[in-house]
Structure formats: structure tokens, C-alpha cells
C-alpha positions, 0 to 999 in steps of 0.5 A: 279628097281635098278641102280649103281650096279657093275658087277651084275651077278645073282639076286634072290628074297627072300620075298620082297627083291632082292639079287644081286651078284656083281662079281668083288667087291665080294659082295652081295647087297639087295634092295626092290623096291623103295629103294637104294641097300645096301651091305649085306656082302662080300664073303670071300676068293674070287678071281676074274680071268677075269669072276670069282668072286661071280657068281650064287645065289640060295635060298633054305628053309629047316627046317625053315631056308632060305639059300642063296647059292653062287658060287664063285672063290678062288685062288685054285678053284670054290666053293659053300657056303651057308649063312642063311638069316633072317630079311634082313641080311646074316649070316656067310658062310658055305662051301657046295662044293669045288674043281671045277676047276678055270681059267682065263675064262670060269668058268660057275657059274650058280646054281639053285635048281630043282623041285627034290630039288637037286642043279644043277651047271654049270661049264666051262672048264676054257679055257682047252677044253679037260676037258669037255670030262674028266669024272674025272674032274668037269670042262665043266659039269653040276653037280647035288648034294644034298643041303648039297653038297653030291652025290645023289644016282640016279645020272647017274655016280656012286659016282659022282656029274657029271650030263652031260658032253661036255659043254664049258661055260654054264651059264643058267639053267631052268626047263619047266612045265614038269620038264625037265632041259634046259641050255644055253651055250656059243659057241666059233666062231660058235654057241651059244646053248639052250640045253635040258639036259638029265642025262649022255648025252654028249653035244660035246665040244670040238669035235663039236659046235652047231648041228653036227648030230653025234649020240654020241653027243646031239645036241642043240635044238636052236643055234644062231651065237655067234655074236647074242647071248652070252647066260647067264641067262635063265628063263622059264615062262608059256611056254616061255624061256627067255634068257639074251644075252650078246654079242648080247645085247638083250633079247631073247624069245623061244617057242617050237611049237606043231611040236617041232620047236623053235620060237625065238624072240629078244627084246630090241636090243642095247637098254640096252646093255649087259644082264647077267641074267633074272628071273620071277619077281613079279606080272606078270613081267620079271626082267633082269640085265644089265652087262655094267660095266664088261669092255667088252661092250660099255662105261657104262651109268650113271645109269649102271648097272641096274636091269630092270622090264617089264610087261609080256603080252600074244601074240595074236597068241600063248598065250605065254608071251612076254615082 
């Protein structure tokens, strides 16, 4: 769908255009299928510490205005801004939320609007594990806020945007058909995770990694050795989760069977390199974004980085979609 991108991190569809964040160049580019990507704008005041920069994107329409939200790093914090989008152009950014701790790594950065109309945000612990258990810190958390960056009245912690705690470096958000929130999370030296997120729950980092069976912490539904996964973007389509795998250089699908057991399948192992994001594409397709220009994988190919599209078909056995 597009090639020659520079460290693309997130992609969203608005009308007939795809908008992509380029992490290190601090830019947002756009393309229509069959057209070359063009730069819409640079995001001002962006700093690029290791895995910081312009990260997650999300689109939201209200009052007749389509807004593009962006999570990005500055020298002092991670923050969220929004820009009006119309006629293929982005307006000036306005600040929605500031004060998320920033670090040389583990900045989280995925944002998404839930079925309740609230904005959900993943934050990393900035390589300071103790912050994940500190309810007074916004690091190592999933946050929930209104589209204007305010605290919803029904959040689990009074007067706080904190929705869940005990996360290391979460980078994927999606909701299933019942409106249940799920999240993907990078482990350390043991296990990467797919978590079912409940308000106010503690997901254990740094006390535990992966399944621990301790009642004070919520275990992941699925865990993988960190060499096989490195989970970033997450999408849910008609009963199937799709997960972008960076370290494992593959795309994963996950379905939950009638007994509550997870069935996992890997696709495209070592074919396209590191995969950063995955979304539901138009007309029964799945889109995913490579991340081979970030300096952490093999030498990028001449077309890297790319947005790729594959058709979805139903597996004979389960009826769930597969690429």
C-alpha cells in the first residue's frame, strides 16, 4: 500500500486516506492507495529518546469536526495533542493531555477510542520499574480520559485518569465484540503478554512477569517467550485478535475457543521483518506496518518501511478470519 516510510509507528484510516506517524522524523504522512505518501505536517516540540517521538494515532469525530489525536514525546514529558483534519490537511495541534513521564525507552504510546467514547492510552515505565506500582505516577499504566483529556467520573481511581496499573511497556489496545478491552505488553527476559484489562486491576510488573498465579495480580490470557513476539499493535476482527510482532518478526492471530483456551497462529515469520502495527483495512483486508528502519533489526530492504495489505479469509475449522 505504501513504501519508503521512515520508522512508521501507527496507521489510522480517515475516509479514503491512511495517516501514518513517522516516529523519528516527527512527521505525519498520508496516502491513498496507489499514491505516494505525502507529508501532512511535523508535530512541534517533539523529542526522540530511543523509542519516543511521534507514536500512536487515533481519529475521533465530534461536532462535525474530525480530529487526529497523536501521542508524542517532548524533552520533559509524553503528551497527547489533537489536530483538525479536513480536505486532506491537518490543522494546528492543540494540547489534550500532558505530564506522562518520558524516558530513553519504554514510553508505551498507543492510543485508541473505546466503544464508550473515552480515550485510552498506554504508558511505559520509562525503564523505572517501580513507577508501574506507584498509583501517583502515570508511568506503567493504562489511562482513560475524555476526548478533552479530563477524568471520567466512573474511573476506578477517584480524580485520576489511571485505569489499570502494573504494566511494563504496553503498546496495543483493542476491544472485542462484547466491548471488553485487551492489551499487548512487552516483557523483559521472560514473557510477552496479551492481557484482558479490567478497571483498577494490577498486572504485576515488576513483581511478576507472565503468569504468576498470585491473587493480587491479574495474569495474562496468553504469554509468549520474548524471542517469539515483541508485541506492539493489536486489532480485533470478527472473533480474532491480530498482533504485530517486532522481535519475533511475524504476525500473530489469537482466538479464544469455547472452553476459554487461546489458539495462537503465526504468519509471515521472517518474511517482512519487524512488524509494528496492525489494523482492520477496507474491503475485508488486514493492514500491517513494518518497522525495519528503526535500527533494531536486520538491514532494511530497498522498499522499507512499508504498509502491507492482505485479504482475510475464514478458516474452515473455526470460521474465524485469517490472513
